[in-house]
The first five atom37 places (N, CA, C, CB, O) and aatype in JSON, in Angstrom:
{
  "aatype": [12, 11, 1, 9, 0, 12, 9, 0, 13, 9, 10, 7, 9, 10, 12, 0, 16, 10, 0, 18, 19, 0, 5, 19, 2, 3, 17, 2, 7, 10, 14, 6, 18, 10, 16, 19, 7, 13, 0, 7, 18, 19, 10, 9, 9, 15, 0, 16, 0, 18, 18, 10, 16, 0, 9, 10, 18, 6, 17, 15, 1, 6, 16, 6, 16, 17, 5, 7, 6, 10],
  "atom_mask": [
    [1, 1, 1, 1, 1],
    [1, 1, 1, 1, 1],
    [1, 1, 1, 1, 1],
    [1, 1, 1, 1, 1],
    [1, 1, 1, 1, 1],
    [1, 1, 1, 1, 1],
    [1, 1, 1, 1, 1],
    [1, 1, 1, 1, 1],
    [1, 1, 1, 1, 1],
    [1, 1, 1, 1, 1],
    [1, 1, 1, 1, 1],
    [1, 1, 1, 0, 1],
    [1, 1, 1, 1, 1],
    [1, 1, 1, 1, 1],
    [1, 1, 1, 1, 1],
    [1, 1, 1, 1, 1],
    [1, 1, 1, 1, 1],
    [1, 1, 1, 1, 1],
    [1, 1, 1, 1, 1],
    [1, 1, 1, 1, 1],
    [1, 1, 1, 1, 1],
    [1, 1, 1, 1, 1],
    [1, 1, 1, 1, 1],
    [1, 1, 1, 1, 1],
    [1, 1, 1, 1, 1],
    [1, 1, 1, 1, 1],
    [1, 1, 1, 1, 1],
    [1, 1, 1, 1, 1],
    [1, 1, 1, 0, 1],
    [1, 1, 1, 1, 1],
    [1, 1, 1, 1, 1],
    [1, 1, 1, 1, 1],
    [1, 1, 1, 1, 1],
    [1, 1, 1, 1, 1],
    [1, 1, 1, 1, 1],
    [1, 1, 1, 1, 1],
    [1, 1, 1, 0, 1],
    [1, 1, 1, 1, 1],
    [1, 1, 1, 1, 1],
    [1, 1, 1, 0, 1],
    [1, 1, 1, 1, 1],
    [1, 1, 1, 1, 1],
    [1, 1, 1, 1, 1],
    [1, 1, 1, 1, 1],
    [1, 1, 1, 1, 1],
    [1, 1, 1, 1, 1],
    [1, 1, 1, 1, 1],
    [1, 1, 1, 1, 1],
    [1, 1, 1, 1, 1],
    [1, 1, 1, 1, 1],
    [1, 1, 1, 1, 1],
    [1, 1, 1, 1, 1],
    [1, 1, 1, 1, 1],
    [1, 1, 1, 1, 1],
    [1, 1, 1, 1, 1],
    [1, 1, 1, 1, 1],
    [1, 1, 1, 1, 1],
    [1, 1, 1, 1, 1],
    [1, 1, 1, 1, 1],
    [1, 1, 1, 1, 1],
    [1, 1, 1, 1, 1],
    [1, 1, 1, 1, 1],
    [1, 1, 1, 1, 1],
    [1, 1, 1, 1, 1],
    [1, 1, 1, 1, 1],
    [1, 1, 1, 1, 1],
    [1, 1, 1, 1, 1],
    [1, 1, 1, 0, 1],
    [1, 1, 1, 1, 1],
    [1, 1, 1, 1, 1]
  ],
  "atom_positions": [
    [[0.82, -1.2, 0.0], [0.0, 0.0, 0.0], [0.86, 1.26, 0.0], [-0.93, 0.0, 1.2], [0.49, 2.27, -0.59]],
    [[2.02, 1.19, 0.67], [2.89, 2.35, 0.69], [3.44, 2.65, -0.7], [4.02, 2.15, 1.67], [3.65, 3.81, -1.05]],
    [[3.68, 1.62, -1.49], [4.17, 1.81, -2.85], [3.09, 2.5, -3.7], [4.58, 0.46, -3.49], [3.41, 3.36, -4.52]],
    [[1.85, 2.12, -3.52], [0.76, 2.74, -4.27], [0.62, 4.21, -3.87], [-0.57, 1.98, -4.02], [0.39, 5.06, -4.72]],
    [[0.76, 4.5, -2.58], [0.67, 5.88, -2.13], [1.83, 6.71, -2.67], [0.65, 5.94, -0.6], [1.65, 7.88, -3.0]],
    [[3.01, 6.13, -2.76], [4.14, 6.86, -3.32], [3.94, 7.13, -4.8], [5.44, 6.07, -3.09], [4.27, 8.22, -5.28]],
    [[3.4, 6.16, -5.54], [3.11, 6.37, -6.96], [2.05, 7.45, -7.13], [2.65, 5.05, -7.62], [2.15, 8.29, -8.02]],
    [[1.03, 7.44, -6.27], [-0.02, 8.46, -6.34], [0.55, 9.84, -6.03], [-1.16, 8.13, -5.36], [0.16, 10.82, -6.65]],
    [[1.47, 9.91, -5.08], [2.09, 11.19, -4.73], [2.9, 11.75, -5.9], [2.98, 11.03, -3.5], [2.78, 12.93, -6.24]],
    [[3.72, 10.91, -6.51], [4.55, 11.36, -7.64], [3.67, 11.72, -8.84], [5.57, 10.26, -8.04], [3.92, 12.72, -9.51]],
    [[2.66, 10.91, -9.11], [1.74, 11.2, -10.21], [1.0, 12.51, -9.96], [0.74, 10.04, -10.4], [0.78, 13.29, -10.89]],
    [[0.61, 12.75, -8.72], [-0.06, 14.01, -8.38], [0.84, 15.21, -8.59], [0.0, 0.0, 0.0], [0.38, 16.25, -9.07]],
    [[2.11, 15.08, -8.24], [3.05, 16.18, -8.47], [3.2, 16.45, -9.97], [4.42, 15.86, -7.86], [3.22, 17.61, -10.39]],
    [[3.29, 15.4, -10.76], [3.4, 15.57, -12.21], [2.15, 16.23, -12.8], [3.66, 14.22, -12.88], [2.24, 17.09, -13.68]],
    [[0.99, 15.82, -12.32], [-0.26, 16.39, -12.83], [-0.39, 17.86, -12.44], [-1.46, 15.6, -12.3], [-0.8, 18.68, -13.26]],
    [[-0.05, 18.19, -11.21], [-0.13, 19.58, -10.77], [0.88, 20.45, -11.52], [0.11, 19.67, -9.26], [0.6, 21.6, -11.83]],
    [[2.06, 19.9, -11.79], [3.06, 20.64, -12.55], [2.59, 20.89, -13.98], [4.39, 19.88, -12.56], [2.79, 21.97, -14.52]],
    [[1.97, 19.89, -14.58], [1.43, 20.05, -15.93], [0.38, 21.17, -15.96], [0.81, 18.74, -16.42], [0.37, 21.97, -16.89]],
    [[-0.48, 21.21, -14.98], [-1.5, 22.26, -14.92], [-0.87, 23.64, -14.74], [-2.49, 21.99, -13.79], [-1.33, 24.62, -15.32]],
    [[0.19, 23.71, -13.93], [0.87, 24.99, -13.72], [1.53, 25.46, -15.02], [1.91, 24.86, -12.6], [1.43, 26.64, -15.37]],
    [[2.19, 24.56, -15.72], [2.84, 24.92, -16.99], [1.79, 25.35, -18.01], [3.67, 23.74, -17.54], [2.01, 26.3, -18.76]],
    [[0.67, 24.67, -18.05], [-0.41, 25.03, -18.98], [-0.96, 26.42, -18.66], [-1.54, 23.99, -18.92], [-1.28, 27.18, -19.58]],
    [[-1.06, 26.75, -17.39], [-1.58, 28.05, -17.01], [-0.58, 29.16, -17.33], [-1.93, 28.07, -15.53], [-0.97, 30.22, -17.81]],
    [[0.69, 28.92, -17.06], [1.71, 29.93, -17.32], [1.86, 30.2, -18.82], [3.06, 29.5, -16.72], [2.0, 31.35, -19.24]],
    [[1.82, 29.13, -19.62], [2.02, 29.27, -21.07], [0.73, 29.55, -21.83], [2.66, 28.03, -21.62], [0.76, 29.71, -23.05]],
    [[-0.4, 29.61, -21.13], [-1.7, 29.92, -21.72], [-2.04, 28.98, -22.88], [-1.73, 31.36, -22.2], [-2.32, 29.42, -24.0]],
    [[-1.99, 27.67, -22.59], [-2.29, 26.67, -23.6], [-3.79, 26.65, -23.9], [-1.83, 25.28, -23.14], [-4.6, 27.09, -23.09]],
    [[-4.13, 26.13, -25.08], [-5.53, 25.93, -25.43], [-6.09, 24.81, -24.56], [-5.69, 25.6, -26.94], [-5.38, 23.87, -24.21]],
    [[-7.35, 24.91, -24.22], [-7.97, 23.88, -23.38], [-7.57, 24.0, -21.93], [0.0, 0.0, 0.0], [-7.43, 23.0, -21.23]],
    [[-7.38, 25.22, -21.47], [-6.9, 25.45, -20.11], [-7.8, 24.85, -19.03], [-6.77, 26.93, -19.87], [-7.27, 24.31, -18.06]],
    [[-9.12, 24.92, -19.13], [-9.96, 24.31, -18.08], [-9.71, 22.81, -17.89], [-11.42, 24.53, -18.39], [-9.79, 22.31, -16.77]],
    [[-9.42, 22.11, -18.97], [-9.14, 20.68, -18.84], [-7.84, 20.44, -18.08], [-9.07, 20.02, -20.23], [-7.75, 19.53, -17.25]],
    [[-6.83, 21.25, -18.36], [-5.57, 21.11, -17.64], [-5.72, 21.48, -16.17], [-4.5, 21.99, -18.29], [-5.1, 20.86, -15.3]],
    [[-6.55, 22.48, -15.88], [-6.78, 22.84, -14.49], [-7.52, 21.73, -13.74], [-7.56, 24.15, -14.4], [-7.3, 21.53, -12.55]],
    [[-8.4, 21.02, -14.44], [-9.08, 19.88, -13.83], [-8.08, 18.77, -13.52], [-10.19, 19.35, -14.76], [-8.16, 18.13, -12.47]],
    [[-7.15, 18.55, -14.44], [-6.1, 17.55, -14.2], [-5.24, 17.98, -13.0], [-5.21, 17.38, -15.47], [-4.86, 17.14, -12.18]],
    [[-4.95, 19.27, -12.91], [-4.17, 19.78, -11.77], [-4.9, 19.59, -10.46], [0.0, 0.0, 0.0], [-4.29, 19.25, -9.45]],
    [[-6.22, 19.82, -10.46], [-7.0, 19.6, -9.24], [-6.96, 18.14, -8.82], [-8.45, 20.05, -9.45], [-6.83, 17.83, -7.63]],
    [[-7.08, 17.24, -9.78], [-6.98, 15.81, -9.47], [-5.59, 15.48, -8.94], [-7.29, 14.95, -10.72], [-5.45, 14.62, -8.06]],
    [[-4.57, 16.15, -9.45], [-3.21, 15.96, -8.93], [-3.1, 16.39, -7.48], [0.0, 0.0, 0.0], [-2.48, 15.71, -6.67]],
    [[-3.72, 17.55, -7.15], [-3.71, 18.0, -5.76], [-4.42, 17.0, -4.84], [-4.37, 19.37, -5.64], [-3.98, 16.76, -3.72]],
    [[-5.51, 16.43, -5.33], [-6.23, 15.43, -4.54], [-5.35, 14.21, -4.28], [-7.54, 15.02, -5.25], [-5.34, 13.66, -3.18]],
    [[-4.61, 13.77, -5.3], [-3.71, 12.63, -5.12], [-2.6, 12.95, -4.12], [-3.1, 12.23, -6.46], [-2.25, 12.11, -3.29]],
    [[-2.05, 14.15, -4.21], [-0.99, 14.54, -3.28], [-1.5, 14.55, -1.85], [-0.43, 15.92, -3.64], [-0.86, 14.01, -0.95]],
    [[-2.66, 15.15, -1.63], [-3.22, 15.24, -0.28], [-3.59, 13.85, 0.25], [-4.46, 16.15, -0.26], [-3.37, 13.57, 1.42]],
    [[-4.14, 12.99, -0.61], [-4.53, 11.65, -0.17], [-3.3, 10.81, 0.21], [-5.33, 10.95, -1.27], [-3.32, 10.1, 1.21]],
    [[-2.26, 10.89, -0.59], [-1.04, 10.12, -0.29], [-0.4, 10.62, 1.0], [-0.04, 10.22, -1.46], [0.07, 9.83, 1.81]],
    [[-0.37, 11.94, 1.18], [0.19, 12.5, 2.41], [-0.62, 12.08, 3.63], [0.25, 14.02, 2.32], [-0.06, 11.75, 4.67]],
    [[-1.94, 12.1, 3.51], [-2.79, 11.68, 4.62], [-2.57, 10.21, 4.96], [-4.27, 11.93, 4.29], [-2.56, 9.84, 6.13]],
    [[-2.4, 9.38, 3.94], [-2.15, 7.96, 4.21], [-0.83, 7.78, 4.97], [-2.11, 7.16, 2.89], [-0.78, 7.04, 5.95]],
    [[0.22, 8.46, 4.51], [1.51, 8.32, 5.18], [1.46, 8.82, 6.62], [2.6, 9.07, 4.41], [2.04, 8.19, 7.51]],
    [[0.78, 9.94, 6.86], [0.69, 10.46, 8.23], [-0.1, 9.53, 9.14], [0.04, 11.84, 8.21], [0.28, 9.32, 10.29]],
    [[-1.2, 8.96, 8.64], [-1.95, 8.03, 9.48], [-1.17, 6.73, 9.7], [-3.31, 7.72, 8.85], [-1.27, 6.13, 10.76]],
    [[-0.39, 6.31, 8.71], [0.43, 5.11, 8.89], [1.51, 5.34, 9.95], [1.08, 4.7, 7.56], [1.8, 4.46, 10.75]],
    [[2.09, 6.54, 9.95], [3.1, 6.87, 10.97], [2.45, 6.93, 12.35], [3.78, 8.21, 10.64], [3.01, 6.41, 13.31]],
    [[1.29, 7.56, 12.46], [0.61, 7.62, 13.75], [0.23, 6.24, 14.26], [-0.63, 8.49, 13.65], [0.35, 5.96, 15.45]],
    [[-0.22, 5.38, 13.37], [-0.58, 4.02, 13.76], [0.66, 3.26, 14.24], [-1.24, 3.28, 12.58], [0.59, 2.51, 15.22]],
    [[1.77, 3.45, 13.55], [3.01, 2.78, 13.95], [3.49, 3.29, 15.3], [4.09, 2.98, 12.89], [3.95, 2.5, 16.13]],
    [[3.39, 4.58, 15.53], [3.78, 5.14, 16.82], [2.86, 4.66, 17.95], [3.79, 6.66, 16.76], [3.32, 4.46, 19.07]],
    [[1.57, 4.48, 17.65], [0.64, 4.07, 18.7], [0.87, 2.61, 19.11], [-0.8, 4.26, 18.23], [0.46, 2.21, 20.2]],
    [[1.5, 1.83, 18.26], [1.77, 0.43, 18.6], [2.95, 0.3, 19.55], [2.04, -0.38, 17.33], [3.12, -0.76, 20.15]],
    [[3.76, 1.31, 19.7], [4.92, 1.28, 20.58], [4.51, 1.7, 21.99], [6.05, 2.2, 20.04], [4.83, 2.8, 22.44]],
    [[3.79, 0.82, 22.68], [3.24, 1.19, 23.99], [4.27, 1.09, 25.1], [2.07, 0.3, 24.31], [4.09, 1.74, 26.13]],
    [[5.33, 0.32, 24.95], [6.3, 0.2, 26.02], [7.02, 1.52, 26.29], [7.31, -0.9, 25.68], [7.55, 1.72, 27.38]],
    [[7.06, 2.39, 25.34], [7.67, 3.71, 25.53], [6.85, 4.53, 26.51], [7.81, 4.45, 24.2], [7.41, 5.27, 27.32]],
    [[5.53, 4.42, 26.45], [4.67, 5.23, 27.28], [4.46, 4.62, 28.68], [3.33, 5.41, 26.59], [4.16, 5.35, 29.62]],
    [[4.62, 3.33, 28.83], [4.29, 2.69, 30.1], [5.38, 2.83, 31.13], [4.0, 1.24, 29.87], [5.08, 2.77, 32.32]],
    [[6.63, 3.03, 30.77], [7.71, 3.07, 31.73], [7.95, 4.41, 32.38], [0.0, 0.0, 0.0], [8.82, 4.51, 33.24]],
    [[7.23, 5.45, 32.01], [7.49, 6.8, 32.5], [6.91, 7.06, 33.89], [6.93, 7.81, 31.52], [7.44, 7.91, 34.6]],
    [[5.89, 6.38, 34.31], [5.26, 6.67, 35.6], [5.98, 5.96, 36.67], [3.82, 6.28, 35.62], [5.61, 6.07, 37.83]]
  ]
}
């Protein structure tokens, strides 16, 4: 699953970059490129959210760190 999230993150960056280049260069069909860029942003945010929740889940499994402090 982490490999899929990494692919989604990289693909999202590429899509958002394509939309930015299309906007700067004023290409024909700009609304379609902006839609692709929005989908890229969604992929970036989703992949980041997955990684953050995976890290939090991994940290929550390390209970021996929290039990020895009292």
